[in-house]
C-alpha positions in Angstrom: 53.2 0.8 -20.4 52.1 1.3 -24.1 49.2 -1.1 -25.0 49.8 -3.9 -27.6 48.0 -5.6 -30.1 47.1 -9.2 -29.9 49.6 -9.8 -32.7 52.1 -8.1 -31.2 51.5 -10.6 -27.7 51.7 -13.4 -30.1 55.1 -12.2 -31.2 56.5 -11.3 -28.2 55.6 -14.8 -27.0 57.1 -16.3 -30.5 60.4 -14.8 -28.9 60.9 -16.2 -25.3 62.0 -19.5 -26.5 65.7 -18.4 -28.7 66.3 -16.0 -25.2 65.1 -18.2 -23.0 67.4 -20.7 -24.9 70.2 -18.7 -24.6 69.2 -17.5 -20.5 70.1 -21.6 -19.8 73.5 -20.9 -21.0 74.1 -18.0 -18.9 72.5 -19.3 -16.0 69.1 -18.6 -14.7 70.3 -17.6 -11.7 72.4 -15.2 -13.1 71.4 -11.0 -12.8 70.9 -9.1 -15.6 74.3 -6.9 -14.3 76.4 -9.7 -13.7 76.7 -10.4 -18.2 78.9 -8.9 -20.4 77.7 -5.6 -22.7 78.3 -8.3 -25.8 75.7 -11.0 -24.0 72.7 -8.3 -23.0 73.2 -7.1 -26.9 72.6 -10.6 -28.1 69.8 -10.9 -25.7 68.1 -8.2 -27.1 69.0 -8.2 -30.3 67.8 -12.0 -30.7 64.5 -10.7 -29.4 64.2 -7.6 -31.6 64.5 -9.7 -34.5 62.7 -13.0 -33.6 59.9 -10.5 -32.7 60.2 -9.0 -36.0 59.7 -12.6 -37.5 57.2 -13.6 -36.0 55.2 -10.4 -36.4 56.3 -10.7 -41.0 54.7 -14.3 -40.3 51.9 -12.9 -38.6 50.6 -10.1 -40.3 51.2 -12.7 -43.8 48.6 -14.8 -42.6 46.2 -12.1 -41.9 43.6 -11.0 -44.1 43.2 -7.6 -45.7 40.1 -5.7 -43.5 39.0 -3.8 -46.9 
């Protein structure tokens, strides 16, 4: 597994809530293989979009190191 930065880790954590909310509607006992293609794609797209937004916010708050 690739090493991730602290900022990436923070962005991953930020993307969990929207994905978890949707998983609650599917049911936590539901296996990934039981989801439709559309449901799986929605989860992935949501995670990626939320990650990007979180990274954008995190990096906008960072100081340029030079």
